[in-house]
N, C-alpha and C positions, 0 to 999 in steps of 0.2 A: 382527534388528538388529544393526547392526557399529560399535560407538561407536568401534574401533579407525582406521576410516578417518578422524576426525580428524585424525590424527596426519600424516596426508600432505595435510592440506590448510589453508591458512588464509582464512579470511572477511574479505574486503578492507573492509567495514563504518567498522570504528573505526578505519580507517589513513587513511580518504579519505572518510568522510560526518560530516556534521552535520545533525540536524534541530533545526531551531530554533524552539518556539514562543512562545506573549508572555513567557513568564519562564524556564523550566528550557531545557536544551539536553542532546541526546541526541547517542548517537555510531552510535543506531541505533534502528528503530523501539522506542518505548518500553510496545509491547507484547512484543516478545520479549526487549527487553535492557532492562531501567527503572530501572537509576541514571542520574542526570544525571550531565553532567560540567564543568556552567557556569551559567552563567543572562545572561539579554539586556543586561546592564549591565554584561558584562565577555568581551564576544566577542573582544576582541582578545587574551586571557591564557587563551584555552581552549586552543589548538591545543597542544599537547605539555604538557599543564598532569599532575599527579601523578594522579590519577583517571583521565583519558583512557588514560594508559601504563601503570596496572593493568589496566584493561580487553586491551587490546592484548596484553600478555603473557602475559594466560589466552586469550588464541589464541593465542600463539605456542608456548606451552606444550602446549598444547592438551584444558585442560580446560575452556573456555569455560565457565568457572564464574559469569558474570555471566548466562549467555543459556540462556534459555529454550527449551530442545532439542524438543520438542513443538509448541510454540506457533509457534514459527520454520518458515514453509515451506521456508526453504529448508536448513536443519538437518535437517528431518523428513525430505527430500529425500534429502540426502547419505548421512544415516543410515541410514534404510531403506529406500533401495530403491537407494544409490549413483550417486546422480546430481548430481553434481557442477556449482547451475546459476551464471549470469552472477557471482555474488559473491565466488565461489572461485578462488584461484590454487593451483597446488601448489608445498605448503613449499620444495622446493627452487629454483621460483624467486622466489620473494619476496626482498626483497629493498629493509626497513625506511625505507632510506633515501632510497628515492622518493617517500617521502609527510612529512619532516618539513614542505616547502615548505608546507601548510595543504591544506583540503581541495577535492578537485576536485567534488564530489557535493554540494548543500546540499539538504533540503525543508524548504520556506515551510508553517510550521502556525504562524502567529501569528495567523491572523485566522479567525476562524468561521462570517463570512457564509457563508447558505445558505437557500436558498428553501424547504428540504422541512425537517422534524421528525423526523425517523426516533428512533421508542422508542431504540435500540441507541445513539443519540447524545448528542441532544439534548430536553427538556423541549416547547421551541417553537422558531418559527422566530429566527434570529438575525441582525438589523441592525446593523452597528457604526455606534455614535455617531461625535461628531466628535472627544470625548478619545480614542475607543480607534483611529480614524483616525490619528490623528497619533503616536502609538502605532509604529503598524503600519508610518507611514512612516519613521519614526525607526527600528526595527529594519532595515526594507530600504536604508535610507543607511546603516546599520553593516555589514550585510554586504558591500553595494558597498565600503565605505571600507575593511574589514577583507581581504574574500575576491575583491574587484572580478578582482582578477590572478591567480586561481587556480582558481576555479570554473570549471568545465566542463558542467557539471548541473544541471539546475534541477532536483527535484517539486512541483507546482503541483497539489494542495493535499491535504496528510489532515486539513487540519481546516476546509477551507472550498471550499461550490462555485467555483470558480472567476470562473466567470462571473455569480456572486453578490457575486463580493468586486470593490469600485470600483477597489483597489489593482491586485488580480491581474489584471483582466480590461484594465487601461491598461496593464499591463507590457507583456500580451502584445499590446494594439491597439500600442503606439508603443513597439515594442523597440527599445532604444538599444546597438546593437554598443560602441560607444566604454566604455560604463560596467562591459559584460563582457566582456572582449577575447577570452578563451578559451572563452564560452559557444557549446555545438558542438546540445544535445541536452537536450528536457527533456520530462519524463516528464509526461503531463495525466492530472491525476486529477477526473473527475466525475460527476454522476448522471444526465448525459445530458440533462436536463430542459429544458436551455438550451442545447443544441449543437444547432443546424440550419444550414442552408446561410448564413441571410443572419452568423451569427454569426460561422461558419466564415471566410464574406469578409471579417469584421471585422478580424481576428486574423494578414491575411496576410503580416504582418510576420514573423510568429511561424511557418509553416507549414514552411521548410526546418529549423526546430529542433524541432519534437513529431518524436521517435521513437518514443513510446509513450502511446497512448489507452489509460486504464484508468478502467472504466466500470461504477459499482457498481447494480447493478439488485436483487437481492435476491428476484427473485421471478419467475414463472413466468405469472401469471392476473392480471387488471383487481383482483379479488377479494382477494385476498392482497397483491399492491401497495401497495392502500388503506390493508392494516392495518399493513405495515412500511416503508413510506415516505410520511408522510401530508406530504399539501400537493400527493403528486406526481396526473398524469393520465396514466394507463396509453394514452388517444389519443392523448397528446401526446409522449409516452417513445416509441411504436412506430416511426412514421416517423420519430424523430430516429433511432435504432438502426440502421432503415435504411440511414439517409445515412451514420452513422458507419461500420459498416461495408463502405458501399464507399471512405473513405478511406483513404490508401496506407500510413499507421503502422503499426504494428504493433498490435494492438487485444486489452486483457485483459480479459473480462467476469468480473466479480467476481459471489457469491454468498455474503454471512454467512449462513453456516446456524444453526437456531433453531429455537423450538418453534414456531414458526406460519407454517416455510416450506417444513420438509427434505423434506415430502411431493414439492414441486415439483423436487428435485434433478433428479431424469431428466428432468420437463418443459423446465428451463433449460437443460439441454444442448440437448436439438432446438430447441429456440427460435433458441438462439446458430447452428446448423449451419443454421437454416433462413433465416438472413437470408442465407447463402453470403459471408461476410468473403471482402474480397479481400486474399493478399497473408497474412502471419502471423498466428496468432492463439494464444489460451487460454481458457480456460474454469476462474477459481480460485475453487474453493469452500473459504470459511475459519471456522473455530471463530469464535462471536462472543464479541468482547470487553469484558468491563468496564472499562465506562468512570470510573465514578463517578458514573453518572447514573442507571443503575436501583435500586431497594432490592434487599439481601441476598436476600431474598426471590423477586423478579421474576426477578433474573440466575440464582437456581436453577432456576427452572421455564424460563429461557429457554436454559439447559446441557442441551441434547437429548442428547448425546454421554457423559453424565456415567453411569457405569452403574445408579446408582441412581434413574437418572430415571424416572420410569414409563412411558413411551414409547420406552424404550433399545432395545428389539429392534426395534420397528418402525422408527427410526430405523437400527439395522444394515441393514434390509431394503433401504432405500433408499438408503444409502452403495454398497451393494454394487451397485447400479444403476449408478454412475455411476465407483467405485474403477476405474481403469485403463484406462478408454476416453483414446481417442488426443486429444491434447491438453489434458489434465485436470492441474491444478494441487492441489495439497491439504497443506492443515496436519493431517491426519486420517490422515498413513501410518502412526500406533502404533496407533490405532484398527484400521485394514486389516489391520495386519499380526498383532496379537495374536487376530483374529478370525478371520485366513486368508480374504481376503471375496476373494482374486484371487490367483490362481496366476502371472501373470507379472509383473514390475518395471513402474512407472507407465511410457506413451509420451508424449514430447512435441512438440513439434515441431521 
């Protein structure tokens, strides 16, 4: 592990990024940096406020004191593998004045609509009612009013299936360049169940903007998929994955590791390679996060990487099978390093 490498690199997230939820706003993924910088009632006053400046200063002074260095995959790769991914810039090239105008990257996380009810995320399928839809549209309007002239990239969405969300689906179908003149890229997160050729054709106005398709799957077999992706149909997903794999955007296939699926980690890697994805892609293994949906007892059971878990040694054996494989990214590098699961650094495309 090399903590000194932080002294030479600046993570740009707190300088150019906002993650906007229904109530709170964050300067990074709240699973990685859980201090809010404001709320949706004062979006226009968030940029350059005191708490955001404190977070930014913690990056500049290299303490990263607000960040979870093991859960954040970018910090994990930098510290343990000395690989500075795309969110970093070298400190000598950093000029804070470039980031004072407003956020250039915004993650839209204020809609919870989804056609699945994954146990790690929610207890039931969520369909936003008319009152919630008004709030969602209000926040979208506030983003356009306050940041429409600065945002160049959207992430859609860490809390919703974009094709199950009326607001996000319509945004992609009817994208209006006049509202966001600088927007040049969209990071599109989906569970893959609704993204087929017909849906892809409907969002043709957004094709040139979509630079990454991130598909969260969490299983490599139909049996496990039924457990971790409640409401999903494996027989529908597979042909959709074959279609997605042939699309041109960068593809990120994610697998949230937990007690019910960890034995399929290598199978998942083989499944993705078997799709023969066109262009660049990545296979991402992430520790399951506690979103306050599960009870403490249930989460403890899910936390397979905990050294006190009764299946921890079995988990290590499975992690070793994918650790260091070509184009694998993970936020479990602390475990990989501690138990010497690989002899070479993680290789990325």
